[in-house]
py3Dmol code that shows the C-alpha trace and the ligand (Angstrom):
import py3Dmol

protein = """\
ATOM      1  CA  MET A   1    -167.727-105.628  29.860  1.00  0.00           C
ATOM      2  CA  ARG A   2    -168.204-106.269  33.575  1.00  0.00           C
ATOM      3  CA  ASN A   3    -166.226-104.442  36.210  1.00  0.00           C
ATOM      4  CA  ILE A   4    -164.508-106.131  39.141  1.00  0.00           C
ATOM      5  CA  ALA A   5    -162.155-104.784  41.816  1.00  0.00           C
ATOM      6  CA  VAL A   6    -159.433-105.984  44.150  1.00  0.00           C
ATOM      7  CA  LEU A   7    -158.339-104.725  47.552  1.00  0.00           C
ATOM      8  CA  THR A   8    -155.802-105.758  50.205  1.00  0.00           C
ATOM      9  CA  SER A   9    -156.663-105.291  53.852  1.00  0.00           C
ATOM     10  CA  GLY A  10    -155.270-105.910  57.347  1.00  0.00           C
ATOM     11  CA  GLY A  11    -151.597-106.773  57.849  1.00  0.00           C
ATOM     12  CA  ASP A  12    -149.810-106.971  54.505  1.00  0.00           C
ATOM     13  CA  ALA A  13    -148.217-110.261  53.443  1.00  0.00           C
ATOM     14  CA  PRO A  14    -145.577-111.179  50.852  1.00  0.00           C
ATOM     15  CA  GLY A  15    -147.346-112.548  47.777  1.00  0.00           C
ATOM     16  CA  MET A  16    -150.176-110.015  47.815  1.00  0.00           C
ATOM     17  CA  ASN A  17    -148.635-108.250  44.803  1.00  0.00           C
ATOM     18  CA  MET A  18    -148.471-111.505  42.884  1.00  0.00           C
ATOM     19  CA  ALA A  19    -152.167-112.002  43.657  1.00  0.00           C
ATOM     20  CA  ILE A  20    -153.039-108.483  42.453  1.00  0.00           C
ATOM     21  CA  ARG A  21    -151.074-109.062  39.257  1.00  0.00           C
ATOM     22  CA  THR A  22    -152.857-112.341  38.557  1.00  0.00           C
ATOM     23  CA  ILE A  23    -156.294-110.870  39.274  1.00  0.00           C
ATOM     24  CA  VAL A  24    -155.679-108.066  36.782  1.00  0.00           C
ATOM     25  CA  ARG A  25    -154.282-110.329  34.060  1.00  0.00           C
ATOM     26  CA  SER A  26    -156.835-113.100  34.568  1.00  0.00           C
ATOM     27  CA  GLY A  27    -159.558-110.494  34.783  1.00  0.00           C
ATOM     28  CA  PHE A  28    -158.622-109.257  31.307  1.00  0.00           C
ATOM     29  CA  HIS A  29    -158.644-112.850  30.067  1.00  0.00           C
ATOM     30  CA  TYR A  30    -162.262-113.247  31.243  1.00  0.00           C
ATOM     31  CA  GLY A  31    -163.229-109.901  29.708  1.00  0.00           C
ATOM     32  CA  PHE A  32    -163.435-107.800  32.890  1.00  0.00           C
ATOM     33  CA  ASN A  33    -162.334-104.261  33.546  1.00  0.00           C
ATOM     34  CA  VAL A  34    -160.321-104.484  36.756  1.00  0.00           C
ATOM     35  CA  TYR A  35    -160.198-101.734  39.378  1.00  0.00           C
ATOM     36  CA  GLY A  36    -157.827-101.396  42.302  1.00  0.00           C
ATOM     37  CA  VAL A  37    -159.143-100.150  45.637  1.00  0.00           C
ATOM     38  CA  TYR A  38    -156.356 -98.363  47.500  1.00  0.00           C
ATOM     39  CA  ASN A  39    -155.757 -98.637  51.283  1.00  0.00           C
ATOM     40  CA  GLY A  40    -158.189-101.433  52.052  1.00  0.00           C
ATOM     41  CA  TYR A  41    -161.729-100.846  53.296  1.00  0.00           C
ATOM     42  CA  LYS A  42    -160.733 -97.400  54.547  1.00  0.00           C
ATOM     43  CA  GLY A  43    -159.868 -96.393  50.992  1.00  0.00           C
ATOM     44  CA  LEU A  44    -163.012 -98.024  49.702  1.00  0.00           C
ATOM     45  CA  VAL A  45    -165.140 -95.855  51.987  1.00  0.00           C
ATOM     46  CA  LYS A  46    -163.190 -92.775  50.821  1.00  0.00           C
ATOM     47  CA  GLY A  47    -163.705 -93.798  47.176  1.00  0.00           C
ATOM     48  CA  GLU A  48    -160.017 -94.480  46.405  1.00  0.00           C
ATOM     49  CA  ILE A  49    -160.758 -96.591  43.343  1.00  0.00           C
ATOM     50  CA  LYS A  50    -158.731 -96.574  40.107  1.00  0.00           C
ATOM     51  CA  GLN A  51    -158.856 -98.656  36.975  1.00  0.00           C
ATOM     52  CA  MET A  52    -155.861-100.971  36.573  1.00  0.00           C
ATOM     53  CA  THR A  53    -153.867-101.805  33.473  1.00  0.00           C
ATOM     54  CA  ARG A  54    -151.206-104.368  32.627  1.00  0.00           C
ATOM     55  CA  GLU A  55    -148.673-101.600  33.217  1.00  0.00           C
ATOM     56  CA  THR A  56    -149.959-100.965  36.800  1.00  0.00           C
ATOM     57  CA  VAL A  57    -149.061-104.528  37.716  1.00  0.00           C
ATOM     58  CA  SER A  58    -145.829-104.951  35.810  1.00  0.00           C
ATOM     59  CA  ARG A  59    -142.582-105.561  37.730  1.00  0.00           C
ATOM     60  CA  ILE A  60    -144.381-106.243  41.038  1.00  0.00           C
ATOM     61  CA  LEU A  61    -144.515-110.028  41.269  1.00  0.00           C
ATOM     62  CA  ASN A  62    -141.313-110.326  43.287  1.00  0.00           C
ATOM     63  CA  ARG A  63    -142.013-107.371  45.582  1.00  0.00           C
ATOM     64  CA  GLY A  64    -143.175-107.739  49.190  1.00  0.00           C
ATOM     65  CA  GLY A  65    -145.967-105.606  50.635  1.00  0.00           C
ATOM     66  CA  THR A  66    -148.921-104.515  48.516  1.00  0.00           C
ATOM     67  CA  ILE A  67    -148.914-101.854  45.791  1.00  0.00           C
ATOM     68  CA  LEU A  68    -152.552-101.120  46.683  1.00  0.00           C
ATOM     69  CA  GLY A  69    -151.710-100.266  50.276  1.00  0.00           C
ATOM     70  CA  SER A  70    -153.496-101.717  53.279  1.00  0.00           C
ATOM     71  CA  ALA A  71    -155.099-100.464  56.465  1.00  0.00           C
ATOM     72  CA  ARG A  72    -156.575-101.636  59.726  1.00  0.00           C
ATOM     73  CA  TYR A  73    -160.115-100.250  59.739  1.00  0.00           C
ATOM     74  CA  PRO A  74    -162.293-101.697  62.512  1.00  0.00           C
ATOM     75  CA  GLN A  75    -164.943 -99.031  61.756  1.00  0.00           C
ATOM     76  CA  PHE A  76    -165.902-101.153  58.752  1.00  0.00           C
ATOM     77  CA  LEU A  77    -167.873-103.371  61.138  1.00  0.00           C
ATOM     78  CA  GLU A  78    -170.410-100.500  61.231  1.00  0.00           C
ATOM     79  CA  GLU A  79    -173.190-100.694  58.682  1.00  0.00           C
ATOM     80  CA  LYS A  80    -173.024 -97.014  57.749  1.00  0.00           C
ATOM     81  CA  TYR A  81    -169.493 -97.484  56.348  1.00  0.00           C
ATOM     82  CA  GLN A  82    -170.437-100.725  54.597  1.00  0.00           C
ATOM     83  CA  LYS A  83    -173.269 -98.878  52.824  1.00  0.00           C
ATOM     84  CA  ILE A  84    -170.914 -96.105  51.662  1.00  0.00           C
ATOM     85  CA  ALA A  85    -168.459 -98.725  50.399  1.00  0.00           C
ATOM     86  CA  ALA A  86    -171.147-100.586  48.452  1.00  0.00           C
ATOM     87  CA  LYS A  87    -172.370 -97.285  46.982  1.00  0.00           C
ATOM     88  CA  ASN A  88    -168.826 -96.321  45.902  1.00  0.00           C
ATOM     89  CA  LEU A  89    -168.421 -99.663  44.132  1.00  0.00           C
ATOM     90  CA  LYS A  90    -171.810 -99.378  42.437  1.00  0.00           C
ATOM     91  CA  GLU A  91    -170.916 -95.867  41.179  1.00  0.00           C
ATOM     92  CA  HIS A  92    -168.122 -97.535  39.181  1.00  0.00           C
ATOM     93  CA  ASP A  93    -170.518-100.334  38.117  1.00  0.00           C
ATOM     94  CA  ILE A  94    -168.343-102.772  40.058  1.00  0.00           C
ATOM     95  CA  ASP A  95    -170.327-105.832  41.078  1.00  0.00           C
ATOM     96  CA  GLY A  96    -167.488-108.235  41.920  1.00  0.00           C
ATOM     97  CA  LEU A  97    -164.787-107.689  44.542  1.00  0.00           C
ATOM     98  CA  ILE A  98    -161.794-109.839  45.478  1.00  0.00           C
ATOM     99  CA  VAL A  99    -160.418-109.093  48.941  1.00  0.00           C
ATOM    100  CA  ILE A 100    -157.017-110.333  50.097  1.00  0.00           C
ATOM    101  CA  GLY A 101    -156.343-110.541  53.830  1.00  0.00           C
ATOM    102  CA  GLY A 102    -157.259-112.351  57.015  1.00  0.00           C
ATOM    103  CA  ASP A 103    -160.470-113.061  58.879  1.00  0.00           C
ATOM    104  CA  GLY A 104    -161.222-109.355  59.525  1.00  0.00           C
ATOM    105  CA  THR A 105    -161.011-108.836  55.769  1.00  0.00           C
ATOM    106  CA  PHE A 106    -163.417-111.724  55.200  1.00  0.00           C
ATOM    107  CA  ARG A 107    -165.894-110.232  57.678  1.00  0.00           C
ATOM    108  CA  GLY A 108    -165.896-107.051  55.587  1.00  0.00           C
ATOM    109  CA  ALA A 109    -166.471-109.124  52.445  1.00  0.00           C
ATOM    110  CA  LEU A 110    -169.417-110.891  54.042  1.00  0.00           C
ATOM    111  CA  ALA A 111    -170.986-107.538  54.882  1.00  0.00           C
ATOM    112  CA  LEU A 112    -170.510-106.207  51.337  1.00  0.00           C
ATOM    113  CA  HIS A 113    -171.853-109.431  49.884  1.00  0.00           C
ATOM    114  CA  LYS A 114    -175.065-108.773  51.797  1.00  0.00           C
ATOM    115  CA  PHE A 115    -175.229-105.371  50.049  1.00  0.00           C
ATOM    116  CA  GLY A 116    -175.235-107.067  46.645  1.00  0.00           C
ATOM    117  CA  ILE A 117    -171.515-107.025  45.802  1.00  0.00           C
ATOM    118  CA  LYS A 118    -170.235-110.481  44.806  1.00  0.00           C
ATOM    119  CA  CYS A 119    -167.212-110.943  47.062  1.00  0.00           C
ATOM    120  CA  VAL A 120    -164.463-113.548  47.000  1.00  0.00           C
ATOM    121  CA  GLY A 121    -161.798-113.710  49.732  1.00  0.00           C
ATOM    122  CA  LEU A 122    -158.172-114.822  49.345  1.00  0.00           C
ATOM    123  CA  PRO A 123    -156.291-115.766  52.524  1.00  0.00           C
ATOM    124  CA  GLY A 124    -153.292-113.433  52.702  1.00  0.00           C
ATOM    125  CA  THR A 125    -151.571-113.212  56.080  1.00  0.00           C
ATOM    126  CA  ILE A 126    -148.242-114.252  57.540  1.00  0.00           C
ATOM    127  CA  ASP A 127    -150.025-115.754  60.560  1.00  0.00           C
ATOM    128  CA  ASN A 128    -151.491-118.829  58.794  1.00  0.00           C
ATOM    129  CA  ASP A 129    -154.482-118.421  61.085  1.00  0.00           C
ATOM    130  CA  ILE A 130    -157.275-118.948  58.537  1.00  0.00           C
ATOM    131  CA  PRO A 131    -158.929-122.269  59.428  1.00  0.00           C
ATOM    132  CA  SER A 132    -160.406-122.932  55.978  1.00  0.00           C
ATOM    133  CA  THR A 133    -157.016-123.202  54.243  1.00  0.00           C
ATOM    134  CA  ASP A 134    -153.955-125.331  54.902  1.00  0.00           C
ATOM    135  CA  TYR A 135    -151.669-122.394  54.126  1.00  0.00           C
ATOM    136  CA  THR A 136    -152.125-118.673  53.611  1.00  0.00           C
ATOM    137  CA  ILE A 137    -150.336-116.466  51.086  1.00  0.00           C
ATOM    138  CA  GLY A 138    -147.275-115.023  52.859  1.00  0.00           C
ATOM    139  CA  PHE A 139    -146.874-117.607  55.604  1.00  0.00           C
ATOM    140  CA  PHE A 140    -143.901-119.464  54.106  1.00  0.00           C
ATOM    141  CA  THR A 141    -142.070-116.253  53.217  1.00  0.00           C
ATOM    142  CA  ALA A 142    -142.423-114.975  56.788  1.00  0.00           C
ATOM    143  CA  LEU A 143    -141.394-118.393  58.077  1.00  0.00           C
ATOM    144  CA  ASN A 144    -138.211-118.340  55.978  1.00  0.00           C
ATOM    145  CA  THR A 145    -137.443-114.828  57.228  1.00  0.00           C
ATOM    146  CA  ALA A 146    -137.866-115.970  60.839  1.00  0.00           C
ATOM    147  CA  VAL A 147    -135.717-119.065  60.240  1.00  0.00           C
ATOM    148  CA  GLU A 148    -132.967-117.007  58.601  1.00  0.00           C
ATOM    149  CA  ALA A 149    -133.008-114.553  61.513  1.00  0.00           C
ATOM    150  CA  ILE A 150    -132.857-117.333  64.110  1.00  0.00           C
ATOM    151  CA  ASP A 151    -129.983-119.004  62.222  1.00  0.00           C
ATOM    152  CA  ARG A 152    -128.112-115.721  62.572  1.00  0.00           C
ATOM    153  CA  LEU A 153    -128.900-115.529  66.275  1.00  0.00           C
ATOM    154  CA  ARG A 154    -127.568-119.050  66.631  1.00  0.00           C
ATOM    155  CA  ASP A 155    -124.180-117.980  65.188  1.00  0.00           C
ATOM    156  CA  THR A 156    -123.688-115.361  67.852  1.00  0.00           C
ATOM    157  CA  SER A 157    -125.268-117.501  70.602  1.00  0.00           C
ATOM    158  CA  PHE A 158    -122.790-120.253  69.792  1.00  0.00           C
ATOM    159  CA  SER A 159    -119.813-117.889  69.994  1.00  0.00           C
ATOM    160  CA  HIS A 160    -120.851-116.639  73.443  1.00  0.00           C
ATOM    161  CA  ARG A 161    -122.403-119.854  74.751  1.00  0.00           C
ATOM    162  CA  ARG A 162    -125.801-118.292  75.175  1.00  0.00           C
ATOM    163  CA  CYS A 163    -129.458-119.145  74.988  1.00  0.00           C
ATOM    164  CA  SER A 164    -131.716-117.116  72.642  1.00  0.00           C
ATOM    165  CA  VAL A 165    -135.357-116.496  73.411  1.00  0.00           C
ATOM    166  CA  VAL A 166    -137.004-115.413  70.150  1.00  0.00           C
ATOM    167  CA  GLU A 167    -140.474-113.931  69.791  1.00  0.00           C
ATOM    168  CA  VAL A 168    -142.150-114.385  66.417  1.00  0.00           C
ATOM    169  CA  MET A 169    -145.450-112.989  65.130  1.00  0.00           C
ATOM    170  CA  GLY A 170    -148.662-114.966  64.645  1.00  0.00           C
ATOM    171  CA  ARG A 171    -151.211-113.007  66.680  1.00  0.00           C
ATOM    172  CA  ASN A 172    -153.162-115.882  68.320  1.00  0.00           C
ATOM    173  CA  CYS A 173    -151.784-118.630  66.091  1.00  0.00           C
ATOM    174  CA  GLY A 174    -148.621-120.573  66.893  1.00  0.00           C
ATOM    175  CA  ASP A 175    -147.818-121.773  63.364  1.00  0.00           C
ATOM    176  CA  LEU A 176    -144.914-119.395  62.731  1.00  0.00           C
ATOM    177  CA  ALA A 177    -143.347-120.379  66.068  1.00  0.00           C
ATOM    178  CA  LEU A 178    -144.073-124.067  65.563  1.00  0.00           C
ATOM    179  CA  TYR A 179    -142.639-124.353  62.063  1.00  0.00           C
ATOM    180  CA  ALA A 180    -139.700-122.022  62.773  1.00  0.00           C
ATOM    181  CA  GLY A 181    -138.935-123.857  66.016  1.00  0.00           C
ATOM    182  CA  ILE A 182    -138.810-127.193  64.203  1.00  0.00           C
ATOM    183  CA  ALA A 183    -136.777-125.789  61.304  1.00  0.00           C
ATOM    184  CA  VAL A 184    -134.053-124.338  63.557  1.00  0.00           C
ATOM    185  CA  GLY A 185    -133.903-127.315  65.930  1.00  0.00           C
ATOM    186  CA  SER A 186    -135.006-125.243  68.907  1.00  0.00           C
ATOM    187  CA  GLU A 187    -134.933-126.497  72.485  1.00  0.00           C
ATOM    188  CA  PHE A 188    -138.523-125.482  73.129  1.00  0.00           C
ATOM    189  CA  ILE A 189    -141.523-123.902  71.395  1.00  0.00           C
ATOM    190  CA  ILE A 190    -144.181-121.891  73.231  1.00  0.00           C
ATOM    191  CA  THR A 191    -147.435-121.299  71.349  1.00  0.00           C
ATOM    192  CA  PRO A 192    -151.044-120.443  72.210  1.00  0.00           C
ATOM    193  CA  GLU A 193    -151.980-123.974  71.137  1.00  0.00           C
ATOM    194  CA  THR A 194    -149.499-125.692  73.476  1.00  0.00           C
ATOM    195  CA  GLY A 195    -149.594-123.084  76.252  1.00  0.00           C
ATOM    196  CA  TYR A 196    -146.696-121.904  78.425  1.00  0.00           C
ATOM    197  CA  ASP A 197    -145.330-124.367  80.942  1.00  0.00           C
ATOM    198  CA  LYS A 198    -142.509-122.687  82.842  1.00  0.00           C
ATOM    199  CA  LYS A 199    -141.112-125.930  84.297  1.00  0.00           C
ATOM    200  CA  LYS A 200    -141.014-127.748  80.957  1.00  0.00           C
ATOM    201  CA  THR A 201    -139.397-124.736  79.285  1.00  0.00           C
ATOM    202  CA  LEU A 202    -136.677-124.451  81.925  1.00  0.00           C
ATOM    203  CA  ASP A 203    -136.122-128.237  81.958  1.00  0.00           C
ATOM    204  CA  ALA A 204    -135.549-128.241  78.194  1.00  0.00           C
ATOM    205  CA  VAL A 205    -133.022-125.413  78.421  1.00  0.00           C
ATOM    206  CA  LYS A 206    -131.397-126.999  81.480  1.00  0.00           C
ATOM    207  CA  GLY A 207    -130.972-130.256  79.542  1.00  0.00           C
ATOM    208  CA  SER A 208    -129.005-128.496  76.819  1.00  0.00           C
ATOM    209  CA  TYR A 209    -126.953-126.542  79.345  1.00  0.00           C
ATOM    210  CA  ARG A 210    -126.005-129.698  81.231  1.00  0.00           C
ATOM    211  CA  ARG A 211    -125.032-131.403  77.973  1.00  0.00           C
ATOM    212  CA  ASN A 212    -122.608-128.531  77.500  1.00  0.00           C
ATOM    213  CA  LYS A 213    -124.324-127.239  74.388  1.00  0.00           C
ATOM    214  CA  ARG A 214    -122.912-123.899  73.292  1.00  0.00           C
ATOM    215  CA  HIS A 215    -126.295-122.570  72.208  1.00  0.00           C
ATOM    216  CA  ALA A 216    -129.976-123.008  72.866  1.00  0.00           C
ATOM    217  CA  VAL A 217    -133.096-121.502  71.269  1.00  0.00           C
ATOM    218  CA  VAL A 218    -136.604-121.025  72.639  1.00  0.00           C
ATOM    219  CA  VAL A 219    -139.185-119.796  70.116  1.00  0.00           C
ATOM    220  CA  VAL A 220    -142.270-118.015  71.460  1.00  0.00           C
ATOM    221  CA  THR A 221    -145.434-116.728  69.768  1.00  0.00           C
ATOM    222  CA  GLU A 222    -146.076-113.031  70.427  1.00  0.00           C
ATOM    223  CA  ASN A 223    -148.590-112.023  73.128  1.00  0.00           C
ATOM    224  CA  MET A 224    -147.822-115.115  75.227  1.00  0.00           C
ATOM    225  CA  LEU A 225    -145.292-113.778  77.691  1.00  0.00           C
ATOM    226  CA  ASP A 226    -142.594-111.168  78.194  1.00  0.00           C
ATOM    227  CA  VAL A 227    -139.526-112.615  76.447  1.00  0.00           C
ATOM    228  CA  ASN A 228    -137.158-110.383  78.429  1.00  0.00           C
ATOM    229  CA  LYS A 229    -138.594-111.733  81.671  1.00  0.00           C
ATOM    230  CA  LEU A 230    -138.237-115.307  80.414  1.00  0.00           C
ATOM    231  CA  ALA A 231    -134.601-114.612  79.469  1.00  0.00           C
ATOM    232  CA  LYS A 232    -133.982-113.297  83.015  1.00  0.00           C
ATOM    233  CA  THR A 233    -135.643-116.374  84.532  1.00  0.00           C
ATOM    234  CA  ILE A 234    -133.406-118.665  82.446  1.00  0.00           C
ATOM    235  CA  VAL A 235    -130.299-116.798  83.663  1.00  0.00           C
ATOM    236  CA  GLU A 236    -131.442-116.984  87.288  1.00  0.00           C
ATOM    237  CA  GLU A 237    -132.802-120.515  87.404  1.00  0.00           C
ATOM    238  CA  VAL A 238    -130.628-122.345  84.858  1.00  0.00           C
ATOM    239  CA  GLY A 239    -127.487-120.254  84.861  1.00  0.00           C
ATOM    240  CA  TYR A 240    -127.431-120.044  81.046  1.00  0.00           C
ATOM    241  CA  GLU A 241    -126.522-116.569  79.801  1.00  0.00           C
ATOM    242  CA  THR A 242    -129.565-115.543  77.727  1.00  0.00           C
ATOM    243  CA  ARG A 243    -130.704-112.783  75.374  1.00  0.00           C
ATOM    244  CA  ALA A 244    -134.218-112.059  74.130  1.00  0.00           C
ATOM    245  CA  THR A 245    -135.038-110.923  70.581  1.00  0.00           C
ATOM    246  CA  VAL A 246    -138.368-109.743  69.202  1.00  0.00           C
ATOM    247  CA  LEU A 247    -138.334-110.277  65.431  1.00  0.00           C
ATOM    248  CA  GLY A 248    -141.326-107.975  64.835  1.00  0.00           C
ATOM    249  CA  HIS A 249    -142.318-106.486  61.496  1.00  0.00           C
ATOM    250  CA  VAL A 250    -139.240-107.646  59.566  1.00  0.00           C
ATOM    251  CA  GLN A 251    -141.236-110.886  59.259  1.00  0.00           C
ATOM    252  CA  ARG A 252    -143.857-109.104  57.151  1.00  0.00           C
ATOM    253  CA  GLY A 253    -141.489-107.754  54.487  1.00  0.00           C
ATOM    254  CA  GLY A 254    -139.307-109.188  51.769  1.00  0.00           C
ATOM    255  CA  ASN A 255    -139.676-110.866  48.413  1.00  0.00           C
ATOM    256  CA  PRO A 256    -142.256-113.665  48.394  1.00  0.00           C
ATOM    257  CA  THR A 257    -140.895-117.202  48.109  1.00  0.00           C
ATOM    258  CA  ALA A 258    -141.635-119.222  44.989  1.00  0.00           C
ATOM    259  CA  PHE A 259    -144.273-121.179  46.952  1.00  0.00           C
ATOM    260  CA  ASP A 260    -146.142-118.021  47.961  1.00  0.00           C
ATOM    261  CA  ARG A 261    -146.024-116.725  44.377  1.00  0.00           C
ATOM    262  CA  VAL A 262    -147.437-119.962  43.010  1.00  0.00           C
ATOM    263  CA  LEU A 263    -150.093-120.152  45.740  1.00  0.00           C
ATOM    264  CA  ALA A 264    -151.097-116.518  45.124  1.00  0.00           C
ATOM    265  CA  THR A 265    -151.341-117.168  41.390  1.00  0.00           C
ATOM    266  CA  GLU A 266    -153.441-120.325  41.727  1.00  0.00           C
ATOM    267  CA  MET A 267    -155.805-118.807  44.293  1.00  0.00           C
ATOM    268  CA  SER A 268    -156.241-115.574  42.339  1.00  0.00           C
ATOM    269  CA  GLU A 269    -156.962-117.339  39.070  1.00  0.00           C
ATOM    270  CA  TYR A 270    -159.560-119.458  40.908  1.00  0.00           C
ATOM    271  CA  ALA A 271    -161.153-116.339  42.438  1.00  0.00           C
ATOM    272  CA  VAL A 272    -161.510-114.582  39.081  1.00  0.00           C
ATOM    273  CA  GLU A 273    -162.967-117.749  37.580  1.00  0.00           C
ATOM    274  CA  LEU A 274    -165.602-117.806  40.354  1.00  0.00           C
ATOM    275  CA  LEU A 275    -166.585-114.223  39.526  1.00  0.00           C
ATOM    276  CA  SER A 276    -166.686-115.092  35.807  1.00  0.00           C
ATOM    277  CA  LYS A 277    -169.341-117.673  36.721  1.00  0.00           C
ATOM    278  CA  ASP A 278    -171.142-115.012  38.768  1.00  0.00           C
ATOM    279  CA  ILE A 279    -170.301-116.806  42.017  1.00  0.00           C
ATOM    280  CA  GLY A 280    -169.508-114.759  45.130  1.00  0.00           C
ATOM    281  CA  GLY A 281    -169.761-115.175  48.899  1.00  0.00           C
ATOM    282  CA  LYS A 282    -166.741-117.507  48.877  1.00  0.00           C
ATOM    283  CA  VAL A 283    -163.273-117.799  50.294  1.00  0.00           C
ATOM    284  CA  VAL A 284    -160.588-119.592  48.277  1.00  0.00           C
ATOM    285  CA  ALA A 285    -158.500-122.194  50.114  1.00  0.00           C
ATOM    286  CA  LEU A 286    -155.717-124.732  49.692  1.00  0.00           C
ATOM    287  CA  ARG A 287    -156.590-128.243  50.895  1.00  0.00           C
ATOM    288  CA  GLY A 288    -153.853-130.756  50.324  1.00  0.00           C
ATOM    289  CA  MET A 289    -152.931-130.231  46.680  1.00  0.00           C
ATOM    290  CA  ASP A 290    -156.273-128.726  45.703  1.00  0.00           C
ATOM    291  CA  ILE A 291    -157.531-125.172  45.423  1.00  0.00           C
ATOM    292  CA  ILE A 292    -161.135-125.118  46.585  1.00  0.00           C
ATOM    293  CA  ASP A 293    -163.766-122.633  47.746  1.00  0.00           C
ATOM    294  CA  VAL A 294    -165.701-122.401  51.005  1.00  0.00           C
ATOM    295  CA  GLY A 295    -168.659-120.167  51.921  1.00  0.00           C
ATOM    296  CA  ILE A 296    -167.425-117.025  53.728  1.00  0.00           C
ATOM    297  CA  GLU A 297    -169.606-117.712  56.748  1.00  0.00           C
ATOM    298  CA  ASP A 298    -168.313-121.299  57.030  1.00  0.00           C
ATOM    299  CA  ALA A 299    -164.721-120.087  56.637  1.00  0.00           C
ATOM    300  CA  LEU A 300    -165.243-117.691  59.538  1.00  0.00           C
ATOM    301  CA  THR A 301    -166.642-120.300  61.898  1.00  0.00           C
ATOM    302  CA  MET A 302    -164.769-123.546  61.171  1.00  0.00           C
ATOM    303  CA  GLU A 303    -161.939-124.937  63.302  1.00  0.00           C
ATOM    304  CA  LYS A 304    -158.355-125.067  62.157  1.00  0.00           C
ATOM    305  CA  GLN A 305    -157.229-128.524  61.086  1.00  0.00           C
ATOM    306  CA  VAL A 306    -153.899-128.638  59.376  1.00  0.00           C
ATOM    307  CA  SER A 307    -151.408-127.876  62.110  1.00  0.00           C
ATOM    308  CA  ASN A 308    -153.167-129.730  64.900  1.00  0.00           C
ATOM    309  CA  LYS A 309    -151.307-132.943  64.131  1.00  0.00           C
ATOM    310  CA  ARG A 310    -147.991-131.128  64.195  1.00  0.00           C
ATOM    311  CA  TYR A 311    -148.770-129.522  67.571  1.00  0.00           C
ATOM    312  CA  GLY A 312    -149.439-133.054  68.837  1.00  0.00           C
ATOM    313  CA  LEU A 313    -146.041-134.175  67.523  1.00  0.00           C
ATOM    314  CA  VAL A 314    -144.109-131.247  68.847  1.00  0.00           C
ATOM    315  CA  GLY A 315    -142.481-133.302  71.620  1.00  0.00           C
ATOM    316  CA  LYS A 316    -141.109-135.690  68.974  1.00  0.00           C
ATOM    317  CA  LEU A 317    -140.063-133.025  66.495  1.00  0.00           C
ATOM    318  CA  VAL A 318    -138.187-130.900  69.046  1.00  0.00           C
ATOM    319  CA  ARG A 319    -136.024-132.990  71.360  1.00  0.00           C
TER     320      ARG A 319
END
"""
ligand_1 = """\
16
F6P
O -151.708 -110.283 61.132
C -150.380 -110.082 60.809
C -149.655 -109.459 61.963
O -148.322 -109.220 61.557
C -149.668 -110.253 63.275
O -148.727 -111.288 63.274
C -149.386 -109.172 64.277
O -149.925 -109.505 65.536
C -150.082 -107.981 63.696
O -150.240 -108.236 62.310
C -149.375 -106.672 63.872
O -150.216 -105.680 63.401
P -149.763 -104.203 63.061
O -148.893 -104.261 61.826
O -151.033 -103.476 62.802
O -149.001 -103.706 64.228
"""
view = py3Dmol.view(width=600, height=400)
view.addModel(protein, "pdb")
view.setStyle({"model": 0}, {"cartoon": {"style": "trace"}})
view.addModel(ligand_1, "xyz")
view.setStyle({"model": 1}, {"stick": {}})
view.zoomTo()
view.show()
């Protein structure tokens, strides 16, 4: 029997539990003992490692968050912690590790791989900011949450004849804003990829105001600008009564959509299969309809492809 482990790290994402469940069940199919590492790399350094059973992963597939817990742990960039982590895994005879998270998580996996642990990364983040994959586990659930929230804002905006400026998450990636903005028929979308153009933003809102629309929506990626200030500018320069809303961490919770559950299942099964063939140092990805693998180093350095076309079309998709 070989021993493998799974951990979740960085910001949690809906679908992580489905991935954990699949890794455990597939692991048993391939004849592995499967261990769970609690609280990400921080827990790994502290030795928070427990063997998992079918029972540990029952009734979790529809739950958001991660039953293993997660943590932000920038200290893991330091070699001394990586060595402790590798030692803790080796004490349990664990030589294969599946990590679920974003690019910070993959950097940790690359380090551990260099210490002789076969690591496979699964992209799990609501931001969809992993260049090697078309979509990450959790992105579509967070997107649906954002869309549902903006639909609600639209109801009240309509009643009061107001404009809504809505900030969504995404860190440095505009995908949540882009897709949500298209899905709700927003007036304007501001993302890191498209940049902030004050004149164009105000012109778009002005256009709707002049056409006597009872509501308008501007969707903005976090960290781009102060949404309250933008709301004030719209009031002052367009005359449209405006409110700003920061959606925040509600976007990270909730039951994963069917798509995220299926994606998590397919990617996890693929990851366990890689370990069964003694292959590590990879990140699993979705390209078109296919689940593929990419070297961790390549995954960390390549440029994002999938949304670029849509950013180019944004003028056509949001009129
Ligand atoms: O990476 C996921 C994410 O939700 C980002 O969208 C956001 O910038 C960040 O995590 C928030 O991090 P934290 O939960 O640590 O505040």
